[in-house]
FIKOLZA-1660 file (N, C-alpha, C; in steps of 0.1 Angstrom, whole numbers, plus 5000, padded with zeros to 4 digits):
% residues 80
   i   px   py   pz ch aa at
   1 4527 8582 7999  A  M  N
   1 4530 8595 7992  A  M CA
   1 4540 8602 8001  A  M  C
   2 4551 8607 7994  A  T  N
   2 4561 8614 8002  A  T CA
   2 4556 8628 8006  A  T  C
   3 4564 8634 8015  A  D  N
   3 4561 8647 8020  A  D CA
   3 4561 8657 8009  A  D  C
   4 4571 8656 8000  A  F  N
   4 4571 8665 7988  A  F CA
   4 4559 8663 7979  A  F  C
   5 4555 8651 7977  A  A  N
   5 4544 8649 7968  A  A CA
   5 4531 8655 7974  A  A  C
   6 4530 8653 7988  A  K  N
   6 4518 8659 7995  A  K CA
   6 4518 8674 7994  A  K  C
   7 4530 8680 7995  A  K  N
   7 4532 8694 7994  A  K CA
   7 4528 8699 7980  A  K  C
   8 4533 8692 7970  A  E  N
   8 4529 8696 7957  A  E CA
   8 4514 8695 7954  A  E  C
   9 4508 8684 7959  A  E  N
   9 4494 8682 7957  A  E CA
   9 4486 8693 7964  A  E  C
  10 4490 8697 7976  A  K  N
  10 4484 8708 7983  A  K CA
  10 4485 8721 7976  A  K  C
  11 4497 8723 7970  A  A  N
  11 4499 8735 7962  A  A CA
  11 4490 8736 7950  A  A  C
  12 4489 8724 7943  A  I  N
  12 4480 8724 7931  A  I CA
  12 4466 8727 7935  A  I  C
  13 4462 8721 7946  A  N  N
  13 4448 8724 7951  A  N CA
  13 4446 8739 7954  A  N  C
  14 4456 8745 7960  A  K  N
  14 4455 8759 7963  A  K CA
  14 4454 8767 7950  A  K  C
  15 4462 8764 7940  A  I  N
  15 4462 8771 7927  A  I CA
  15 4448 8769 7921  A  I  C
  16 4443 8757 7922  A  S  N
  16 4429 8755 7916  A  S CA
  16 4419 8764 7923  A  S  C
  17 4420 8765 7937  A  D  N
  17 4411 8773 7944  A  D CA
  17 4412 8788 7940  A  D  C
  18 4425 8793 7938  A  V  N
  18 4427 8806 7934  A  V CA
  18 4420 8809 7920  A  V  C
  19 4422 8800 7911  A  L  N
  19 4416 8801 7897  A  L CA
  19 4401 8800 7898  A  L  C
  20 4396 8792 7906  A  C  N
  20 4381 8791 7907  A  C CA
  20 4375 8804 7913  A  C  C
  21 4382 8809 7923  A  N  N
  21 4378 8822 7929  A  N CA
  21 4379 8833 7919  A  N  C
  22 4390 8833 7910  A  L  N
  22 4391 8843 7900  A  L CA
  22 4379 8842 7890  A  L  C
  23 4376 8830 7886  A  D  N
  23 4365 8828 7877  A  D CA
  23 4352 8834 7883  A  D  C
  24 4349 8831 7896  A  E  N
  24 4337 8836 7902  A  E CA
  24 4337 8851 7903  A  E  C
  25 4349 8857 7907  A  T  N
  25 4350 8872 7908  A  T CA
  25 4348 8878 7894  A  T  C
  26 4354 8873 7884  A  L  N
  26 4352 8879 7871  A  L CA
  26 4338 8878 7866  A  L  C
  27 4331 8867 7869  A  A  N
  27 4317 8866 7865  A  A CA
  27 4309 8876 7873  A  A  C
  28 4311 8878 7885  A  K  N
  28 4304 8889 7893  A  K CA
  28 4306 8902 7887  A  K  C
  29 4319 8905 7884  A  I  N
  29 4322 8918 7878  A  I CA
  29 4315 8920 7865  A  I  C
  30 4315 8910 7857  A  N  N
  30 4307 8911 7844  A  N CA
  30 4293 8913 7846  A  N  C
  31 4287 8907 7856  A  D  N
  31 4273 8909 7859  A  D CA
  31 4270 8923 7864  A  D  C
  32 4279 8928 7872  A  E  N
  32 4276 8941 7879  A  E CA
  32 4280 8953 7870  A  E  C
  33 4289 8952 7862  A  M  N
  33 4294 8964 7854  A  M CA
  33 4288 8964 7840  A  M  C
  34 4284 8976 7836  A  E  N
  34 4279 8978 7823  A  E CA
  34 4289 8985 7814  A  E  C
  35 4298 8993 7820  A  K  N
  35 4307 9001 7812  A  K CA
  35 4319 8992 7809  A  K  C
  36 4323 8990 7797  A  G  N
  36 4334 8982 7793  A  G CA
  36 4347 8985 7799  A  G  C
  37 4350 8998 7800  A  H  N
  37 4363 9003 7805  A  H CA
  37 4365 8999 7820  A  H  C
  38 4355 9002 7828  A  E  N
  38 4356 8999 7842  A  E CA
  38 4357 8984 7844  A  E  C
  39 4349 8977 7837  A  K  N
  39 4350 8962 7838  A  K CA
  39 4364 8957 7835  A  K  C
  40 4370 8962 7824  A  S  N
  40 4382 8956 7820  A  S CA
  40 4393 8960 7831  A  S  C
  41 4392 8971 7837  A  V  N
  41 4402 8975 7847  A  V CA
  41 4401 8966 7859  A  V  C
  42 4388 8964 7864  A  K  N
  42 4386 8955 7875  A  K CA
  42 4390 8941 7872  A  K  C
  43 4387 8936 7861  A  C  N
  43 4391 8923 7857  A  C CA
  43 4407 8922 7857  A  C  C
  44 4413 8932 7851  A  W  N
  44 4428 8932 7850  A  W CA
  44 4434 8931 7865  A  W  C
  45 4428 8939 7874  A  F  N
  45 4433 8938 7887  A  F CA
  45 4431 8925 7894  A  F  C
  46 4419 8919 7892  A  E  N
  46 4417 8906 7898  A  E CA
  46 4426 8895 7893  A  E  C
  47 4429 8896 7880  A  E  N
  47 4438 8887 7874  A  E CA
  47 4452 8888 7879  A  E  C
  48 4456 8901 7881  A  K  N
  48 4469 8903 7887  A  K CA
  48 4470 8897 7901  A  K  C
  49 4459 8899 7909  A  K  N
  49 4459 8894 7923  A  K CA
  49 4460 8878 7922  A  K  C
  50 4453 8872 7913  A  A  N
  50 4453 8857 7912  A  A CA
  50 4467 8853 7908  A  A  C
  51 4473 8859 7899  A  I  N
  51 4487 8855 7894  A  I CA
  51 4497 8857 7906  A  I  C
  52 4495 8868 7914  A  H  N
  52 4504 8870 7925  A  H CA
  52 4502 8858 7935  A  H  C
  53 4490 8854 7938  A  E  N
  53 4488 8843 7947  A  E CA
  53 4494 8830 7942  A  E  C
  54 4493 8828 7929  A  I  N
  54 4498 8815 7923  A  I CA
  54 4513 8816 7924  A  I  C
  55 4519 8827 7922  A  K  N
  55 4534 8828 7923  A  K CA
  55 4538 8825 7938  A  K  C
  56 4530 8830 7947  A  K  N
  56 4533 8828 7961  A  K CA
  56 4533 8813 7965  A  K  C
  57 4522 8807 7960  A  I  N
  57 4521 8792 7963  A  I CA
  57 4532 8784 7957  A  I  C
  58 4536 8787 7944  A  L  N
  58 4547 8780 7938  A  L CA
  58 4560 8783 7945  A  L  C
  59 4562 8796 7950  A  H  N
  59 4574 8799 7957  A  H CA
  59 4575 8791 7970  A  H  C
  60 4564 8789 7976  A  E  N
  60 4564 8782 7989  A  E CA
  60 4569 8767 7987  A  E  C
  61 4567 8762 7975  A  I  N
  61 4572 8748 7973  A  I CA
  61 4585 8748 7964  A  I  C
  62 4592 8759 7964  A  D  N
  62 4604 8760 7957  A  D CA
  62 4603 8757 7942  A  D  C
  63 4592 8761 7936  A  K  N
  63 4590 8759 7921  A  K CA
  63 4591 8772 7914  A  K  C
  64 4592 8784 7921  A  Y  N
  64 4592 8797 7914  A  Y CA
  64 4601 8806 7923  A  Y  C
  65 4612 8811 7916  A  D  N
  65 4622 8819 7923  A  D CA
  65 4619 8834 7923  A  D  C
  66 4611 8839 7913  A  N  N
  66 4610 8853 7911  A  N CA
  66 4598 8860 7918  A  N  C
  67 4594 8853 7929  A  Y  N
  67 4583 8859 7937  A  Y CA
  67 4587 8871 7945  A  Y  C
  68 4579 8882 7943  A  N  N
  68 4581 8894 7951  A  N CA
  68 4570 8897 7960  A  N  C
  69 4572 8896 7973  A  E  N
  69 4561 8897 7982  A  E CA
  69 4554 8910 7981  A  E  C
  70 4561 8921 7978  A  K  N
  70 4555 8934 7977  A  K CA
  70 4549 8938 7964  A  K  C
  71 4549 8929 7954  A  E  N
  71 4545 8932 7941  A  E CA
  71 4530 8936 7941  A  E  C
  72 4522 8929 7948  A  L  N
  72 4507 8933 7949  A  L CA
  72 4506 8946 7956  A  L  C
  73 4513 8949 7967  A  D  N
  73 4513 8961 7974  A  D CA
  73 4517 8973 7964  A  D  C
  74 4527 8971 7956  A  N  N
  74 4531 8981 7946  A  N CA
  74 4520 8984 7936  A  N  C
  75 4512 8974 7932  A  L  N
  75 4501 8976 7923  A  L CA
  75 4490 8985 7930  A  L  C
  76 4487 8981 7942  A  V  N
  76 4477 8989 7949  A  V CA
  76 4481 9003 7952  A  V  C
  77 4494 9005 7955  A  D  N
  77 4499 9019 7957  A  D CA
  77 4498 9027 7944  A  D  C
  78 4501 9021 7933  A  E  N
  78 4500 9028 7920  A  E CA
  78 4486 9032 7917  A  E  C
  79 4476 9025 7922  A  W  N
  79 4462 9028 7919  A  W CA
  79 4457 9040 7928  A  W  C
  80 4463 9042 7940  A  D  N
  80 4459 9052 7949  A  D CA
  80 4465 9066 7945  A  D  C
% end
């Protein structure tokens, strides 16, 4: 297996981990929250975090050029 193939496989595994973590987090939010509005906002934020991580992983293997390192920080700043 070439270095690039190993790098891609590692990136795919990281993406899988991010998505599994997102599924677990969303399940916890669903269990803990009873109000639909609060739940949907928390779920939205967790999904944005996961998408940001996936973009970062793809950027690291030169498969995504539009990665903005500060995108997640900007989201957090908007919430405060």
